[in-house]
N, C-alpha and C positions, 0 to 999 in steps of 0.2 A: 690647710685652712678650712674653716667651717663653710657649709653650703648655705645659699640664701634660703629663706623660709618659703613654704608652699604658696602662701598668699602673694608674696613678692614676685614669685615666678609667674603666677597666673596674670598678675597686672602687667608684667613685662611682655608676656605672650600676647595679651589683648592689645597692648600698644603697638606691637609689631604687626599684627593683623590690620589694624587701622592704617598704619604707615604703608602697608602693601596695597591696600585699597586706594589710597590717595595716589600712590605712585603709578597705579595702573590707569587712573582716569585723568591725571594731570601730566603735563609735560615737565620733565625733570630738567632743571637748569641750576647748576651749582654756582652760586656767586662767591661764597666763602665757606670754609669748613671750621666748625667749632667742635673739637673732640674733648670729651670728658672721660677720664680714666679713673676707675675706682681701684684703690690699693689698700692694703692692710694699714691699720692705724699705727703700728710700730715699725713701719718701713723706714730705713735710714736714708740720709740725704744722698749717698752715693747711688743706692738702688733707685731712688726717685729720679735722679738725673739720667740714669741708664734707660728707664722707662720713657722719659720725655724725649730723649734723643732718638730712641728706636721708633717711636710713633711718628716723630717728625720726618724720619727718613722713609719709613714704609708708606705713609699717606701723602708724601710730597707737600708738607705744610709750608706755606709761604706767608710769613707775617706781613709782608708788604701788601698783600691782597686782602688782609683782614682775617686770615686764618688764626685760630687760637687753640691751645691745648690747656685743659684744666685738669689738675690732679686733685682728686677728693679722697681723703683718708678716712673712709667710713666702713671699711670691711673689718671683720674681727681680726684681732692681733694674731700673728703667727705664733704657734706653740711648738714645743719640742715633740718629737715623735712619741707616740703613746706606747706603753709596754705591750708586749705580745699578748699578755693575759687579757688586757682590755679590748683587744681586737677580736677576741673570740665571742661573737654575738650570735644570736639566733639567725636562721636563714631568712625569716620574715623581716627582721630589723635590717639586715644587710641589703635585702632587695629594695626596701623602702628608701634607704639612704642613697642607693645607687641611682634611683629614678630622678632625684633632684639634680637639676643642671644649673650651671652658672649662666645667668641671663645677660650680664654685661658683655662678656666676650662674644656671645652670640649676636647681640645687637651691633657690636663693632664690626663683625665679619659681614653682616648684611649691608652696613654702610659702605664698606670697601667694595662689595659687589656692585652696589648702585653706582658708585663713583666710576668703576671700571666700565660698566655698561654705558654710562653717559659719555665718557671719553671716546669709546668705540663708536658710538652713534654720531658724535660730532665729526670724527675722522671720516666716517662713511659719507656724511653730507658733503664734506669738503671734496672728497674724491669724486662723487657724483657730479657736483657742480663743475669741477675742473673738466671732467669728461664731456659734459654737455656743452661747455664753452668751446672745447676743442672741436667737437662735432659741428657746431655752427660755423666755426672758422673754416673748417674743411669744406663744408657745403658752399660757403660763399666763394672760396677759392676755386672750387670746381665750376661754379656758375660763371665766374669771371673768365676762366679758361675757355669754356664753351662759347661765350660771347666773343672772345678775341679770335677764336678759330673758325667762327661762323662765316661762310662765304655767301653773300647775298645773291639772289637769283637775278637774272637779267630781265625777268618779266616786269612789265610796267606796274607802277604803284597804283592800286585802285583808288579812285577819287570818291570820297564820301561827301554826301550832301551837307550833313551837319553832324555835330557831336551831341549826343543826348545827355551826356553827363561828363563830369570832370574825369572819371575813370576812362571813358571812351576816348576823351581828348588825349589823355596820356598814351593810350594804346595807339592812336593815330600818329602821334608825334614819333613814337618808337618805330612804327612801321615805315615812316618816311626816312628815318636814319638807316634802318635795315629792312628793305622791302622784302616781303615774303611772296613766294610764288603761289598763285591762286589758280586752281583748276576747276573749270566749269564742267560738270558732268553732262554727258550727251543725253539727248532725249527729253530734257526738262523744258517745259513750255515757257518761253520767254514772252512776257507781255510787252508789246510795242505800241507805239502811238497809233499805228494803223488799225488796231482793233479795240481802241479805247473810246468808249462812248459815254464815259462818266460825266462829261461836261453837260449832258442833258439833265442831270440831276440837280443842276444849279437852278433850274426853272421850278417855279411853284407848280403844284399839281394842276391848277387852273390854266396856267400858261402852257404846261406840257400837253394838255388836252387840245388846246388850240394849235400847238406846234405840229402834232401828228395827225390832225384832222384831215389833211389832204394827201396823206401818204397812202401808198398801196398796201394791201393786207400783208404781203410777204415782207415788206419793209417794216411794218408795225410789229410783226412777229419777231423779226430779228432784233429790233430795238428793245423789245421787252426781254429778250434773251440776253442782251448785252448789259442792261442796267442792273443795279443791285436788287435782290429780292425785297429788301426793306422799302426801297423807293416804289417798286411796283405794288407792294401791299398797301402803302399809303395812298397811292393813286386810286386803287380799286376801292378802298374804304370810302373815299370821297365821291367817286363816280362809279357806284356799283352797276349802273346801267351799261357801262362800257365793257363789262366783263364778257358779255356775250360776243361783242365785236372782236375782242382779243382771242377768244376761243376759236372763232371762225378763221381768224388769221393763222392760227397754229394748225388748224385742221388740214390746211393745204400742204403741210410738210415742206416748207420752203427750204431751199438749199442755195447757198451762195459760194462762189469761188473767192479766193483771196483777193483777186483783182476787183471783183464786184463789191466786196466789203470795203476795200480802200476807197473806191469811188463813192460808195454810199456815205462813208464817214466824211469825206471831203465835201459832198453836197450838203449833208446835215450841218456841218460846221459853218459853211457859208450862210446857210439858212438861219442858223442859230445867231450868228453875228448880226445879220440883217434884222432878225426878229427882235433882238434886244434894242436895236436902235429905234424901231418903230413901235415897240410895245408901249402902251399907255399903262403907267403904274397906277394900280387901283389901291386906294387906301381903305383899310377896314376901319371905318369911322366908329362903329360900335365898340370894337375892341380898344381902340385908342382912347376914346372918351371914358370908357369904363375904367381903364388903368389910371387915367388922369384923376377921375373923381375919387378912386380908392386911395390915392396918394395925398389928397388934400386934407387939411384939418376938418374936424367934424362939422363945424359951422359953415365953412366954405363949401364943403362937398354937398351939403343940403341945399345951400343957396344956388350952387351951380346946377344941380339937378332940377330944381324948381324953374330956373330960367330956361333950361332945355325943354321942359314940358310945355312952356308957354309958346315956343315958336316951332317945335318939331316933336309932336306928341308920339309919332311912330318911332322915331329914333330913341326917344326916352323909354318907350315900352320895350324896345329891342335890347337896351342895356340894363333894364331894371334888375334882371336876374344875375347880372355880372357885377353888381355893386352892393355894398353894405353900408347903410347909413346908421346913425345913432338910434333913430326911432325904429329901425328894423329889429333891434334886439328884443323888443316886446314879442315879435312874431316867431322867435326861435323856439325850438322844442326844449322841454325841460332837460332832456339828456344832454343836449348841446350846451346849455347853460351850466350844467354840472361839470362838464368837461372844461369849459372856460374857467370856472372857479378853481378847478384843480390845477390849472396851468398859470394862475396868477399868484404872486406872493401876497402876503397879508397886508403889508403897507400899501402896495399898489391897489389892491382891492378896496381898502378903507378909503383912500383918497378918491377913487373913482365913485364909490357909493355916496361920498359926501358932496360930489360935484354934479350928479345927475338928478333928474326929476324923480318924484315919488314912485311913479308907475314902474320905471326901470329898476329902482332900488328894491321895491317889493318883489319884482320878478326874480331878482338874485337871492333875496332873503328866503323866498319860498323853496329854493333848491338847496338850502343849507340845513345842517342839523341844528337842533335847538341850542346847543351849547355854542356852536359857531355863530349863530345869530346874535346871541347875547353878547359875546365878545366883540363882534364887529359893530353892533349898535352902540356899545359903550365907547369904542374907539372913534366912531364917527361923531358922537356927541362931544368927545374930548377935543376933536379937531376944531370945533367951533366954525365960524363963518370964514370960508376961504376967499381969497381975492379972485378976481376974474381971470387973471393970468394963471393962478394956481389951478383953478378949475379946468381951464382950457388945456393945460399941460397934462393933468391927470386923465381927462377924458381921451385926449389924442393918443396918449401912451397906451391905454387899455384897448382903444378901438383899433389901433395899428396891430396890436398883438392878436386880437380876435380875427381881424381880416387875414392875418398870416396863418392862424390856426385853421381857418375855414377855406384857405386857398383862394382868397380874393386878390391877394398880392403875392 
């Protein structure tokens, strides 16, 4: 039979390269096979059936799964053998003819290779999955055998105060079913009640100063060595004049026996309980009133502060720096105003500016860009006249945000 033309061969090879690139980048999954076989035009019916049955057997064609075989009779017709005289051609012509290959059988062989590789890959996955499942079953079986053969210790079950999480709770329940032996390493210092002076840290620094005022220097030195460094630092920050007294107490290099420590703790604990019974609770009026005013609506907070000034001007002066009223916004630095604007959304700021007096509004406009001013002024004008309730809600919302940003609340 005649060989395909050179252009047809090139097109087939280009198609094959493209198919190889796709197969290397995409997962191959064969759903059905459609095989096209090219045969000579003059092939007879018996030969055609032989080709069809052979392809069906070789490639495992299953019509029920959608597999199909197509026979196309478009190859040149078979001719009789040529005379010997015609086969005597030049070496150049013979070489050129031998270089031309049939593309269709080549493509079919590649398809067979792909099918074989895919089948092998699927078989490999099945084998790996089966081995993994068997491994898990073997591991579970081993763990069950270990659990059944485990002999619990006779040591007592440790009692835990509380479970911090559901995971710890499950571990605790498991330990109750199968108690584990716990060994406490020797030489590790165990904190007992007899050297625990942390109850003194429940006192405020002011009360703590009163509490130790009549103690001996060596007792004071030991108390400061027993409380936490954080509490001692807090006390010294509030009462720096007491630092010299503490240093003098430590300079005597006090030493106490275990019995003396136990007696000191017992004495301080009794004194502590008596101190709590007789201590007069001092209220920090300035702090309480400042927090109250900062939580009130803007109109109520101003009214409350004005009333306070009328009957206790000293207390009002003491809390003035701890509160922020609406009229105080005029006194804020421009950088603070810019930070406030940055933290407010556009609608929130527009409603606020539409609800406040002109001096506060201008204070905010001065700290905006020209473009932002134009947009906000237009939005404020479009809002029109707001009701008293709307104004109150808008101002209270922004004032609460500002107080939070500036750490007033």
